N, C-alpha and C positions, 0 to 999 in steps of 0.2 A: 450482627451487630453492625454496629453505625460506631464512624469515629467523629472527630470534634479536632479544625484542625481550629485554632482562634489568631483573628488576622490582629494585632494591638494595632493598626493605621488602622484596623474601617470600624473596630471594635471596643473604643478607651471605653467602655464602663459595659460591664458584662454580669446579666443578673441569672444563676441558677437555681434550679425548686428538685427537689432533690423529697422525690418519693418511692413509697413501693410496701411492702410486703412487710405488718411485725418480721422478723428476726431472719430477716433477708440479710442486711447487713447497710440498712440509713446510715443507722450513724456512725458506723462503720468509713463509710463517704465522707458523708461530713465531718468526719474527724480529720481524713485525708483533704480535705480540703482546707482544712485551716491550718493544716501544720504547710502549704503551701500558699498557704496570706488570703487564702478568702473568707471576710467575717461571717461566720454563721449562724444562725439562730434558727434552732430547732422546735418544732414542736408553736411556732410561730401564725397567730389564729386569723387565717382568711377573710377576717374582714379589715385586718389591719396592712393583708398585703399593699397596695395603692401606697397607704403613706409608710410608713417602712420608705415602701422601691424608692420614693418621691422621696425621702429625708435622707436617706444612704447616696443615694444622686444625687445628692445637694452641691451648687457652685464652690461653699465655703466645703467641704469636707473633702479630704484624701483618699474615700472609697471608691476602689474601682470596679473591686469584682464581689459579688456574697452570692452567700449558696445561702435560702429557705429552706428545710424540710415541714414541709406536711407529709401525715397518715393517717391513718383514721383513728383517731388520742383527736384531731377536728372535727366528729363524724358531723356535727352536730352545724358545722359552717360549710363542709363539703358541696351542699347546694350553688352556694355560691361562688364559690369556687372561680367556677369560666366567668364571669362577672368578672368581680377584681382583677381577674388577669388579662379582661381586654377595655374593661378604663384602665391598667397599668399601660398596657399596648400605645391605648390613645390619647394617652396624656403624654408620654415618652419618645414616638416618633421616632427611631434613630438608633434606639438601642437594643439591643440582643436580647435572650429571653428567653431557655435554653430549659424542658424540663426532664429530669434523667429518674426514670423507673424501675426501681432496683428490687429484681425479679428472686424466687427459685424455684422447689418442685417439693409439693406439699412433703415430696417423706427426707425430704432434709430438711424443712422449717420445719415442724417434726424433732423430727433429730435433736433440733438446736435447742429447741425451746425444754426438754428434758435435762440436755448438756447444761443448761446455763441453772436452771428450773425456776428462772421462770414464771413469771404469767401475762397469759395476752393479752392485754390490753380488751378484747374484744371476751376476754372468759369468766367474768362476770357467774354471770348467766345458761354456759352451752362449754361444750366439751369443745377439748380446743380446734378434733378435726371439725365437727361446723363456726366455729373463730372464725381458723384462717378462711374459709371458704363464704363465714359472708363478707370478712375482710373482701376477700376479691371480688366479692358484686359488688362494693360498696365502692373502691378505687376504679375495676373497668373505667370509668371516662375519661380519668388520667392517663392510663395503659393506651387507651384510642388516641392520644396527641400529645406521648412519648415523642425528643429528638432521637433518646437513647434509648432501651431497652439492656437494663445491665444484668446478664444472669449472673448469680453468682453460687450455682452446683458444684461447678470447680475449681473456684476462688479457696484460697487460702489466705486472710490478714495482708499479709505480706503483695500477695497479689492483683492482691484491691488496691494496696496503695498503691502498688506498683503503675496499677490502670490508672491510677488517678494524675500518677503524677505522667502518668503520657501521654494521658488525652488532655485532660485541666492539666492545665498549673499556671501559672504567671510568666508575664513574659522573661522576669530574668531569672535567670539560666540558676540552679534546683544546686545547692552545697552540700556538701558531708559535712562536720564538724567532727574533727578529728583532735582531742583535749589529750595532749599528752603530758603528764603527768613527773617526774621524776622521784622514787623512794628509798627510800633504806626502809629496809629487810629487817633491819632492832625492833622498827614504830610500825612494823605493820601492813601487811598488800594496802590499799586501801581497795575499798572491798566495794568499790563500784565496777571495776576494773572490766572492762571486754579481754583482751588480750592483755598480758603479765609477762614479762619479758627479763628475763640476771641476766645482769653482766659484773657479775663477783667475777667468775675466768679472770678476768683482764686484767691486767699490772695495775694496783695500785696506786696515785702519785700518794697516797699518805705514806709509803714509806718512800721517800724523798724529803730532809729537810726541807728544805730551796720548796717546794713543791704544796707540803703540806696546808697553810692554812693558804694557800688560794679555793677557789673553787671551778667547781667546771665548766665557770662561766669567760676564765680566762682564759688568753691564747697558749698561756704556755701551758695547758694544763690537752686543751687539744690536741696543743702540740703532743706530747706527753703519749699520751694514750694510742692515736689515732701515725702516731709512729712506730705503734707494732702491726710486725704483720702482724696476728692474730686480730686486733680491734677492723685494721681494715678490710678484713676478709670476711668477718661477724658483720659488719656494718652492710655489702653490698650483700650476703642474704636474708639483714634485714630490708632493705630496699628493699629485698627481693617479691619476697614475706608478706609488708605491709602494701604493696600496690596491687598484685589478688586481692588481700583482703578487703581495703579499704574502696575497693572497686566490684566485689562482688556487693558489697556493705552498700553500696552507689544500687547498682541496680536491684540491691533488694527490697529499697523507699526508706529506709530511713536517712535519719537527720542527726544524729547524730553516733557517735562511736567514741569512750575511754580509754585507751592504752598507756598501762603502766609499767615503766623503764625503774630496775630496782637495780644501786649495789649493797654492797652494808651500810651506810650512814645518810647516803641523797644526798653527800655534798659532789663527790668527784664526778664520775665515770659516768651515771648515771645524769648529774645534769648535763654531760658532753653531751652524752647521744643526745637530747630530748633538743639539748639545743641547734645543734647543732638537721636534726631534723627541718624543724625551719625553715631550713636554704630549703628546702628537698620541692622541687616543681612538680605535683601533678595532680593531674584531673579529678574537676568539682571538689579536689579538698583544700579546706581553709581549717590551719594549723592556729587549735591555740595550746599554749602550753599554762602552766605550774613548777616549779621547786617545794611541794609540798615541805620537805624535811629538811629542809637548807634551812642553815644557821641552830635547828639546835643543840650543833653539840658544842 
């Protein structure tokens, strides 16, 4: 499989044409590109190709990378594709135009259509086997000129997104958004949580009269909680665990993860832990925090 390295110094504007067989993963590739900042248009009529790219790369726009999906749904226009592509290249010399062809074996395509119970775009008047064969014939000219042929037989959705992230990316590095929320178990666990941590076993400032009115954002609360060996020990273990998990989430190609830290009422211990996490610097991790139940008492 070919690989692609983008050099922003020599290619300030890039257009990717994503094509390939129905069921091979073209839509997943488009979604992954959109996640890393591409402006994506799926099933654009081929006669509009030159017009769209000229408008997208107009000097007054901020678009630098676009992805255009072309597939068999454009059957009536495919005959003009090469003419349109040549027109674009002539009118916009110096810009990068790449064709990514997403492919898979017939056996894999049959299985995917059966699992999703979706109809093949050409399946109105023929069997699935005939439709796939017809689609291959129609797309042969695009396959012949593709810069990258991506075989998705051995890819799951996470591996496909990782391939897009590692092969076709924006100039800026991608970050994993880690949304960390404090909460009180008395108000239920946040349902959207990917990871949940319970700190109710730690010493509770609620039972200290001078600390009870304060919340976990106050330095006195922080000093009280982390002044106990059990809290500092738990913090070190939590950092190790989160570092491992967030690294794996990032490598899997995820863009966001929700972490919930709970105590009894969501005022002292959980808030202090969430606040302390903002001081933790992890590679490719951007912290976003909220205190869901603070003030409910």
